[in-house]
N, C-alpha and C positions, 0 to 999 in steps of 0.2 A: 074082293073085299080086303081091306087093309086094316090090320090090328096093330096099334102102337102101344108098346110097353116101355116105360122109362124107369130105370133103377139108378139109385145114387149110392156110391160107396163112401163111408165116412173117412175123412182124412184127419190126421193128428198133427197138423202143422203147428197150432198154438202150443202144444206140449213141447215140441222141439225148440220153439223160440224161447220159452220161458226159463228153462233150467230148473234145478232143484238143489236146495241145501240139505244134504243127507245127514240129518241129526236124529232121525226117527229111532235108529238103533242105539245111538249113543246119548240120548237125552237123559240128563241127570236131574231128577226132581229136586236135589239140593244144590243145584248150580248156583254158585255165588254165596252160599251160606258161610263158607270158610272166611270170607271177608268180614262178615258180621262177627264171627267168633274171634277173629284176630283183633278187630277194633275194640270189641267189648273187653277182651282180656287185657289189652294195653291200657284201657281207661279204668276199668274196675278191678282188674286182677282176678276175675272170676271166669268160670267155665259156663258155656251155654250149650244147649242141645235142642235139635229140632226133631221131635219124635214123629215118625211116620208109620211105624208098624209095632206089632206086639213085642217083638224082641227088644226094640229100643225102649219101649215103655217099661218093660220089666227091668232093664238095666238102670233106667232113671229111678224107678221106685226103690231099687236096691241101694242106689247111691244116696237117696234121700233118707232112707232108714238108717244108713250108716252115719249120716250127718246128725241125725236126731238121736243117736244112741246115747250121747251125753245129755242128760235130762235138762241141764241148764244151757239154754241156747244164747250165744252171743250175737252181736249185730252182724258180724261177717258171715256167720253160719246161716242166720236168717235170710240174708240177701242171697246167698248161694242156693239155698233151698228154693226160694222164690224164682230165681232165674231158671232152675231146672224143672220146677213143678207147676208153675202158674199156667193155667190153660188159656187165659186171655192172651198171654204172650205167645203161646203156640199158635193161636189164631192169627196173630199179627205176622208170624213167620210165614204163614200160608200165602200171604200176599206176594212173597218173593216167588213162590212156585207159579202163581197165576201170571205174574209179569213175565216170567221166563216162558210160560206156555203161550202168552201173546206174541212174544218174539218168535217162537217156533212157528206159530200160525202165520206170521207175516213172511217168514222165510219160505213158506210153501207156495207153489204156483197156484194161481186162481183156478178153481174148478171150471172147466169149460161147460157151456150149455149145449145140450144135444136136443135137436128137434127132428122129428120124423113126421112126414105128412103123406097122405094117400088120397088120391082123387080118381074117380072112375065114372065116365059117362059113356054108356054104350060100349063100343069096342075100344075106346080110348081109356087107358089106365096109366096112372102116373104115381110113382113112389119116389119121394125125395127124402134125403137125410142130410142134415147140416150140423156142423159143430162151430160154436162161437166162443171167443175169449175176449175179455176186457183188456184192450191194449193199454189203456191209461194206467191200470194197476201194474201191468208188466213194466211200463216205462218208469214208473215212480217207485219201483220195488226197493231200490237201494236207499232212497230217502226215507221210506217208511220203516225200513230196518234200523236206520239211524235213530229215528224217533223212538222206536220200541226199545232199543238198547239204552237210551236215556231213561226210559221208564223203569227198566230193570235196575239201573243204578239208584234211582230214586227209591224203589222198593227196598233195596238193601239198606240204604241210609235210614229210611223210616223204621226198619226193623231194629237198627242200632238205637235209634231214638226211643223206641218202645222199650227196649232193654234197659237203657239208662233211666227212663222214667220209672219203670218198675223197681229198679234198684234204689232209686231215691225215695220212692213211696214206702218201700219196705224198711229202709233205714229210719225214716221219720216215724213210721208206726212202731218200730222197736223202741225208739227213744221215748215216744209218748207212753208206751206200755210200762217201760221200766221206771220212768219218772212218776207215773201214777202209782205204781206199787211202792216206790220210795215214800211218797206222800202217805200212803196207807200205813207204812211202818212207823212213821213219826206220829200219826194220829193214834195208833194203838198204844204207843208209849205214853202219850199225853192222857189217853183214856184210862190207863192203869193208875196213873197218879191222881187223876180226878176222882176215880172210883174210891181210892183209899181216903182222899180228903172228904168225900161225901159221907162215907161210912163213919169216919171219925167225928164228923160234925153231928151225925145222928146220935152217936153214943154220948157225946158231950151234951147234946140237947136233953137227953133223958135225965141227966144229973142236974139240969137247970143252969149249967155253966155256959151254955151257948144259946144266944137268942134265936128265936124261930126264923127271923129274917135272914140271919147269917146261915142257918141251916138250909133255907130255901135257895140262897145264892149258890152254895156249894152243890146242891142237888140239881139245880137248873143248868149249871155249867156242865155237870156230868151228862145230863140228858141231851143238851145241845151237842156236846162233843160226840155222843153216841150216834146221833143222827148224821153229823158231818162225817164220821168214820164210815158209816154205811154208804153215804154218797161217794166217798173216795174209793171204797172197795168196788162199788158198781162201775165207776169210771175206769178203774184199772181192769176190770173184767171185760168191759166193752172195748177198751184199747187193745187188749190181747186178742179179742175176736177179730178186730180189724187186721191185726198182724197175721192171724191164722188165715184169713181170706186171701191176703196177698201172697202168703207162702203156699197156698193151695193144698194144705194138708187136711186130713180128716181121719176118722177111725182111730186106729191104734197110735197113729202119729200125733194125736192131740195131747198126749201125756207129758209133753215137754213143759218146762217152766222158763221164765225169764228172770234175770237177776233182780234183787230187791232194791238196788240202788244204782244210779248212773255212776260212771267213773268220775274220779276227782278231776277238777279242772287242770288242764295242762299247764306246765310252768311257762312255756313259751308258745306263742301263736305264730301263724304264718304271716309273712310279709309279701304282699303281692303288689309291687309298684307298677306293673304293666298289666293290670287285670283286664283292661279293655282289649288290648291286643291279644291276650290269651283267649278271651272269649270269642273274638272274631275268627281266630284260627281254629278253635276247638268245637264251636257250636255246630252240632249235627243239623239242627233245623235250618241254619243259614246255608249249609251245604245243599240241603234238599231244595231250598228256594233257588239257589244258583242253578241246580239241575233242571228245575221247572222252567226257569228262564231260557236255558239252553234248548230244552225240548220244544218250547214254544217258538224259538227262533228257527229251529229245523222245521217245525210244522208250518211256520209262516212261509218258508221257502217252498214247501210242498204245496201250500195253497196258491202261491204265486205261480208255480209251474202249471197248475191245472186250472188257472183262472178262466180261460176262455173255453176250454174243452174239458168237461168233467166226466163225460160218458162216451167213450169211443170203443166200439166193438169191431173185431175182425172175424168174419165168417168165411170158412173155407170148406171145400168138399170136392168130391169127384162124382160125376154123373155118367152113368152108363145107359145109353139109349139103344133100345132094341126095336127094330121095325120089321114086322112079319107081313109078307104078302102071300095070298093064296092064289094059286094058278087055277086055270079052268079044269085041269085034270085032278084037282084036289091036293096037289103037292104044295108045300110051304117053302118059302125062301125068306131067310132072315138076314138082316144086316145090322151090325153093331157099330155104335159110334161112341167113343169115350171123350168126354170133355170136362174141363175143370170149372169149379164155381168159386168165385171170390167176391164177397160182399163186404162193404164197410158201412157201418152205421154210426152216426154221431149226433149228439145233441146240438141243435142250432141255437146259438146264443142271441136270440132276437130280443127277448124281454129281460132275461137275466144274463148279464154280461160277466158275472163273477165279481163285479165291483163291491157288492155288499159283503160277500165272503172274504174278500181281500181286506176290507176295512175292519171287519170283525176280527180277523187274525191280527191286524195291527194293534187294535185296542186291547186285545187279550195280552199281547206282548207288552204293551205299555203298562197295563195293569200289573202284570207280574213284576216288571222292573220296579215299579213304585212300591209294591208289597215287599220286595227284597230290600229296597233302600230303607223303608220304614222298620223292617225287622232288624237291620243293622243298627239303626238308632236305638231301638228298644233294647237290643242286646248290650250295647254299651252302657245304657242306664241300669239295666238289670245287674250287670257285673259290678258297677260302682255301688249300687244299693246293697247287693249281697255282701260285698266286702265291708261296707260301713256297718251293716248289721252284725257281721261277724266280729269286728273289733269292738263295737259298742256292747254287744251282748256279753262278751268276755269281761269287759270292764265292770259291767253291772253285776254279773254273777260273782266276780271276785270281790266286789264291794260288799255284797251281802254276806259272803263267806268270811271275809276278813274283818269287817267292821260291825255290821248290823247284828249278826247272830251273837258274836262275843259280847257285845254291849248288853244285849237283851239277857244273856245268861248271867252276866254280872248283876244286872238289876234284879233278876229273880232271886239270886242268892242273897243279896242284901235285903230284899223284901221279906224273905223267910226269916232272916236274923231279927229284923225289926218286929216282925209279927210274933216271933217266939219271945221277944223281950217286951211284948205288950205295947210297943210304940206305935205300930200301924194296925189297922183293922183288917177284917177278912176281905172286904170289898177291894181294898188296894192290892192285897195279895192275889186275888182272882184276876184283877185287871192286868197285873204284871205277868201272870202265868199265861193268860190268853194272848197278850201281846207277844210274848216269846214264841208261842206256838205259831202265831201268824207270821212272824219274821222267818221262822224256819221254813214254813211252807213257801213263802215268797222266795227264799233262797233256793229251794228245790226247783221252783218254777223258772227262776232265772238261769239255773244251770241247765235245765231242760231246753230253754229257749236258745242258749248258746250252742248246744249240740245240734239243734235243728238248724241254726244259722250256719254251722259248719257244713252240714249236709247240703244246705241251700247254696253255699258258695261253690261246691263242686258242680251242682246242677247249673249254676249260672255260667260256668266256664265251659262245660262239655254238653249241656243240654239235658233234658229230662223233666222240665217243668218247674214251676216255683213250688217251694215247700212252705206251707203255712203252719204256724204254731196253733195247736188246739188249745182249748181252755183247760186250765188246771184247777185244782181245788183252791178256793180263795176264802180267807177268813178275815173278818174285820175285828178290830180291837173292841169295838163297842157292841157288837151283836154276835150271835153264834151261827149265822147263815153260812152254809157251805155250798159250793157249786161244783159238781164233778163234771168231767168231760164226757 
């Protein structure tokens, strides 16, 4: 009687072939964040932090509390607090870690597939063990690492772009909030004067020296101004809440205040004769688009390399075969035979020759190239528009400050003199007072629009998105409707 027993020992040939990048012990979860910090500091002059544990969170909270110790928060302080404390920005920084983890993953050898089989029919028993590795992934490892490295660079630049965007949004929110509170301050002053005029009109009406229609005009002006002041105060409160959200503060840190007036207009403004070239050099989103194009070019090379063979496996092992013979006297005699196993499996490209994948990669590259070209055109236009808005907003704000408001002030003074001399009536005086208040508010809105344009100019050069001016309180000379942001 013959009994056949086959055993296979597993070989580790694929592991020897593949090699390994030993970064498991040295893997830094903040790998590359120093580049984000340096570029942000060079552009904004601010510090950033990537919080990953409780100790770092405590340090950031302490720093934020120190910045907010001065109850009146300036624009630079608000931006710094936002860069340290905004949780959405922290979420954006996590993309850097994920891209580095992907690079780490690509650097590791592909896990081999282990298969063990057993078959037994009567006296014949067979045990086989095989290990298989994907040869294509081993052959294309270096190219895949190049693509992953490009993705890491993209993640870093996107983190810089997110940082610049948050800084621009916080700066704009601070300008909106301060401009809104400046409007409230002027409305309160006008309300005090209107209150005094309405009270005087009521007292004069009791003596019969003031007609009821003039009393009503004084009182309705005060009533309308009260409503407009409430609208302006609500707009200021909501603007401050937007700033609070961007700064990421809550609880005890909410006790800060913003100034009641925007800074005066600067005496001189920037001259940017090469604004387009500056934008093309400095825009982070254009750099991201270039990296995307480069990554697709590398991926296109990878697709071309695996066009015909996309799945190739190498299977290797050792087989130990034992044959046992039983003699007539009951003794057993066994013989062993060791042999190697090598199998190669590949996909046969009968129906799918890889042409469709190749064309898809080509069109993806073509699309990215056109997207980058369109972005370059848009960036040029955005830079020109931002600079034109900056110069024009300055001229408009200076015009209101130097011409319109002084003239309205002179008209109001003369109207008071003619009213006291019984030359003009109450309606004319109210119209002049209302017109002066409307001009002051227009002047405040023009100054706010200039500072927003100033912030938008920086965003157009370095990136961070467009800054749009929110609506301010508006007053018409003919009615008392007010619209708060």
